[in-house]
C-alpha angles and dihedrals in degrees: 000000000000091000090057091052091049092048092048090049091050092049092048091049090049091051091051090048091052091047091052090047091051091048094050093046092053096038102090142338090271093148092073100043113118115188091185089062094058094271096298123147116241137169114257121211113257128196123230094244096048099112094054097050093044090048090054092052092048092047091050092049092048091048089052090051091050092050091048091048093047090049090051091051090048091048092051098040101044113059094188092054091047091051092048095049101034118240102244094041092056093045091050092049093049092047091048092049092050091047093051091046092050090048092052095044094043094050091047095049093045091052092047092051089051090059105263119141119253095257092048092049091049090049090051093051092048090047090055090048092048092049092052091046092053090046090051092050090048092051091048091051094047093048091047096233 
């Protein structure tokens, strides 16, 4: 019975997340706003294949959210699995995965909305991830962990 309640809660939270996403997307013409241009609205160049690549990034991000949510439900509903993995370790890994995914997707979409091509935007998001990875390794080496 508890698994059904957790599943219902996850589905309700997902529905609220989608509703908020739909509201924000339709709220304003925020994709054309350029603060560097004094706050004026301008048309950004768009490539012909933009909808497909953006759809792939959105689908990947949503798949990652579903995997993280399913893992959380499994962690909460199965005591043997939770004992084997360790509660806080699993939560930290899921949170870190979501944070990295959001960083990659957010950097990519911001670069695309600024007019970069899809390959350039992907390179930029991977460059940011690589820079943070190298910084994390450097901090770990300096702190001696």
